[in-house]
C-alpha positions as CSV (number, residue, x, y, z in Angstrom):
1,X,129.7,131.1,197.0
2,X,126.7,132.6,198.9
3,X,126.8,136.4,199.0
4,X,124.6,138.7,201.2
5,X,124.7,142.2,199.9
6,X,123.3,144.9,202.1
7,X,120.6,142.5,203.4
8,X,118.0,144.4,205.5
9,X,114.7,143.5,207.0
10,X,112.2,145.9,208.6
11,X,109.1,145.1,210.5
12,X,107.3,148.4,210.7
13,X,109.6,150.8,212.5
14,X,111.9,148.0,213.8
15,X,114.9,147.0,211.8
16,X,115.6,143.4,212.6
17,X,118.5,142.9,210.1
18,X,120.5,145.9,209.1
19,X,122.8,146.1,206.1
20,X,124.4,142.6,206.5
21,X,127.2,141.9,204.0
22,X,128.7,138.4,204.1
23,X,130.4,136.1,201.6
24,X,130.2,132.4,202.5
25,X,132.2,129.9,200.5
26,X,130.6,126.5,199.7
27,X,131.3,123.9,202.3
28,X,131.9,126.2,205.3
29,X,130.3,125.7,208.7
30,X,129.3,129.1,210.1
31,X,128.0,129.8,213.6
32,X,125.8,132.9,214.0
33,X,125.7,134.1,217.6
34,X,123.9,137.0,219.3
35,X,121.4,137.9,222.0
36,X,117.7,137.3,221.6
37,X,116.4,139.8,219.1
38,X,119.8,140.3,217.4
39,X,118.4,139.2,214.0
40,X,119.8,135.7,213.7
41,X,116.6,133.9,212.9
42,X,115.4,136.6,210.5
43,X,118.7,136.4,208.7
44,X,118.5,132.6,208.1
45,X,114.8,132.9,207.1
46,X,115.7,135.5,204.5
47,X,118.4,133.3,202.9
48,X,115.8,130.7,201.9
49,X,113.1,133.4,201.3
50,X,110.7,132.4,204.1
51,X,111.1,136.0,205.0
52,X,111.4,138.6,202.3
53,X,114.2,141.2,202.5
54,X,113.3,144.8,202.7
55,X,116.5,145.8,200.9
56,X,119.6,144.1,199.5
57,X,120.3,141.0,197.5
58,X,121.2,137.3,198.0
59,X,123.4,135.8,195.4
60,X,124.6,132.2,194.9
61,X,127.2,131.6,192.3
62,X,126.1,134.9,190.7
63,X,122.4,134.0,190.6
64,X,120.1,136.6,192.2
65,X,118.2,134.6,194.7
66,X,116.0,137.6,195.7
67,X,114.6,137.7,192.2
68,X,113.4,134.1,192.1
69,X,109.7,133.3,191.8
70,X,107.5,130.2,191.3
71,X,109.3,126.9,190.5
72,X,112.7,128.5,190.6
73,X,112.1,129.7,194.2
74,X,110.8,126.2,195.1
75,X,114.0,124.7,193.8
76,X,116.1,127.2,195.9
77,X,114.1,126.3,199.0
78,X,114.9,122.6,198.3
79,X,118.6,123.6,198.1
80,X,118.3,125.3,201.5
81,X,117.0,122.8,204.0
82,X,115.8,124.4,207.3
83,X,116.2,122.8,210.7
84,X,114.2,124.4,213.6
85,X,114.5,124.6,217.3
86,X,111.3,122.7,217.9
87,X,112.1,119.9,215.3
88,X,108.9,120.5,213.2
89,X,108.2,116.7,213.0
90,X,104.7,115.4,212.6
91,X,104.5,113.8,216.0
92,X,101.8,111.2,215.2
93,X,103.6,109.8,212.2
94,X,106.4,107.3,212.4
95,X,110.0,108.3,212.1
96,X,110.5,106.9,208.6
97,X,107.6,108.8,207.1
98,X,108.9,112.0,208.7
99,X,112.2,111.5,207.0
100,X,110.5,110.8,203.7
101,X,108.6,114.1,203.8
102,X,112.0,115.6,202.8
103,X,111.3,114.3,199.3
104,X,108.2,116.5,199.0
105,X,109.9,119.2,197.0
106,X,111.2,116.6,194.5
107,X,107.6,115.8,193.5
108,X,106.3,118.7,191.4
109,X,102.6,119.4,190.9
110,X,99.4,118.4,192.7
111,X,99.8,114.7,192.0
112,X,103.3,114.8,193.6
113,X,101.9,116.4,196.7
114,X,99.1,113.9,197.0
115,X,101.3,110.9,196.6
116,X,103.6,112.3,199.3
117,X,100.8,113.0,201.7
118,X,99.4,109.5,201.1
119,X,102.9,108.1,201.9
120,X,103.2,106.5,198.5
121,X,107.0,106.6,198.4
122,X,109.2,104.4,196.2
123,X,111.4,101.6,197.4
124,X,114.5,103.6,196.5
125,X,113.3,106.6,198.5
126,X,112.6,104.3,201.5
127,X,116.0,102.8,201.2
128,X,117.6,106.2,201.2
129,X,115.6,107.2,204.3
130,X,116.7,104.1,206.2
131,X,120.3,104.7,205.1
132,X,120.1,108.3,206.5
133,X,118.6,107.0,209.8
134,X,121.2,104.3,210.1
135,X,124.0,106.9,209.6
136,X,122.9,108.6,212.8
137,X,122.1,105.4,214.7
138,X,118.4,105.8,214.4
139,X,117.4,102.9,212.0
140,X,115.9,100.9,214.9
141,X,113.4,103.8,215.5
142,X,112.1,103.9,211.9
143,X,108.6,102.6,212.8
144,X,108.2,104.4,216.1
145,X,106.0,107.5,216.4
146,X,108.1,110.6,216.4
147,X,106.7,111.7,219.8
148,X,108.3,108.6,221.4
149,X,111.8,109.9,220.8
150,X,114.0,112.1,222.9
151,X,114.6,115.7,221.8
152,X,118.1,114.8,220.6
153,X,116.7,111.9,218.5
154,X,114.0,114.1,217.1
155,X,116.5,116.7,216.0
156,X,118.7,114.0,214.3
157,X,115.5,112.8,212.5
158,X,115.0,116.4,211.3
159,X,118.6,116.3,210.0
160,X,117.8,113.1,208.1
161,X,114.7,114.7,206.7
162,X,116.8,117.7,205.5
163,X,119.3,115.4,203.8
164,X,116.5,113.8,201.8
165,X,116.1,117.1,200.1
166,X,119.7,116.7,198.7
167,X,120.4,120.3,199.8
168,X,123.4,122.5,199.1
169,X,122.8,124.3,202.4
170,X,121.5,123.5,205.9
171,X,120.1,126.5,207.8
172,X,119.8,125.4,211.4
173,X,117.9,127.9,213.6
174,X,118.8,127.3,217.2
175,X,119.0,123.5,216.7
176,X,120.2,122.7,220.2
177,X,118.4,125.4,222.3
178,X,115.8,122.9,223.6
179,X,118.3,120.1,224.4
180,X,120.4,119.0,227.3
181,X,124.2,119.2,227.0
182,X,124.6,115.5,226.0
183,X,122.0,115.7,223.3
184,X,123.2,119.1,222.1
185,X,126.7,117.6,221.5
186,X,125.2,114.7,219.5
187,X,123.2,117.0,217.3
188,X,126.2,119.4,216.7
189,X,128.4,116.4,215.9
190,X,125.8,115.2,213.3
191,X,125.7,118.7,211.7
192,X,129.5,118.8,211.6
193,X,129.6,115.3,210.1
194,X,127.2,116.3,207.3
195,X,129.3,119.4,206.7
196,X,132.6,117.5,206.6
197,X,131.5,114.3,204.8
198,X,128.9,115.7,202.4
199,X,130.4,119.1,201.8
200,X,127.1,120.8,202.6
201,X,127.4,124.4,203.8
202,X,125.9,124.8,207.3
203,X,124.8,128.0,208.8
204,X,123.6,127.6,212.4
205,X,122.4,130.0,215.0
206,X,123.8,129.2,218.4
207,X,123.5,130.6,221.9
208,X,126.7,129.3,223.5
209,X,130.1,130.7,222.5
210,X,132.1,127.6,223.3
211,X,129.8,125.5,221.1
212,X,130.3,127.9,218.2
213,X,134.1,127.9,218.7
214,X,134.3,124.1,218.9
215,X,132.2,123.1,215.9
216,X,132.3,126.0,213.5
217,X,134.9,127.2,211.0
218,X,133.8,130.8,211.3
219,X,131.7,132.8,213.7
220,X,129.5,135.8,212.9
221,X,128.4,137.8,215.9
222,X,125.3,140.0,215.6
223,X,124.0,142.8,217.7
224,X,120.8,144.8,217.0
225,X,120.6,143.5,213.5
226,X,124.2,144.3,212.5
227,X,127.3,142.1,212.1
228,X,129.7,143.1,214.8
229,X,132.3,140.4,214.3
230,X,133.1,138.0,211.4
231,X,136.1,135.7,211.7
232,X,137.7,132.5,212.9
233,X,136.7,131.2,216.3
234,X,140.1,131.9,217.9
235,X,139.7,135.6,217.2
236,X,136.4,135.9,219.2
237,X,138.2,136.5,222.5
238,X,136.7,137.3,225.8
239,X,137.8,140.9,225.3
240,X,136.0,141.0,221.9
241,X,132.8,139.6,223.5
242,X,132.9,142.3,226.1
243,X,133.6,145.0,223.5
244,X,130.5,143.9,221.5
245,X,128.0,142.9,224.2
246,X,129.3,144.7,227.3
247,X,129.4,141.5,229.3
248,X,131.8,138.7,230.1
249,X,131.6,135.3,228.2
250,X,129.9,133.7,231.2
251,X,127.4,136.5,231.5
252,X,126.7,136.2,227.7
253,X,126.0,132.5,228.0
254,X,123.9,132.9,231.1
255,X,121.7,135.5,229.4
256,X,121.4,133.4,226.2
257,X,120.4,130.3,228.3
258,X,117.8,132.3,230.1
259,X,116.4,133.7,226.8
260,X,115.8,130.3,225.2
261,X,113.9,128.9,228.2
262,X,110.1,128.6,228.1
263,X,108.6,131.8,229.6
264,X,107.4,130.0,232.7
265,X,111.0,128.9,233.6
266,X,112.6,132.3,233.2
267,X,113.9,134.2,236.2
268,X,112.6,137.7,236.8
269,X,114.4,140.3,234.7
270,X,117.0,142.3,236.5
271,X,120.2,144.0,235.7
272,X,121.6,142.7,232.4
273,X,118.4,141.4,230.9
274,X,118.5,140.4,227.2
275,X,116.9,142.7,224.7
């Protein structure tokens, strides 16, 4: 069980996450929704301690994660694999090596880091990486440079890399925001497959309500750093969306879509612009 107890993060005078309290059972797939600036990304980054909480605690099976330091903190970050919107692959390296980088945290010390950087991986590790790629129909891309792949393929490579960490959690920060609908479905199906077949807890930030409803067991809706809704997908009705955000579902999705576009592609702000 992952427990967030009064989790708060301030950046100067701005409170990005405000007194969040959640209990997440192992093996659940949770979608976190909200407008840009709602605190979704900060929340995920606090869970694996990439961002430090200003107040509150993170507990896992009774262990105080917020108190971890040194090697214990590195082990926790290995348990919490991150997947990012922009894939975070090394574009000039081949796909197989990008996946093998997921073993980095399993190699303690300077020598472990050096052997990983020099791509001195074992035959067993290479076999595991190929197996992960094959699971998502990517084995034939193993020797291609990462930058030759489509966005959807790159994000599935990122999922394979995460699996090489042997994590307990996958924290996916807007994993489909840069993808077209077909590739978005493929990536969400891959995350759900990992959740269902491997029993890995998945927390994912999403910007489309229908996507969250279709793939997630539970939805957490945030607004201005606070949790405004926490429940099953069916309970997040159109009326509830309007109550929280003051807009219809279609307007919410349109605003969210606009917010994740590159700045050059965004329409001029008018009316119901996203905060």
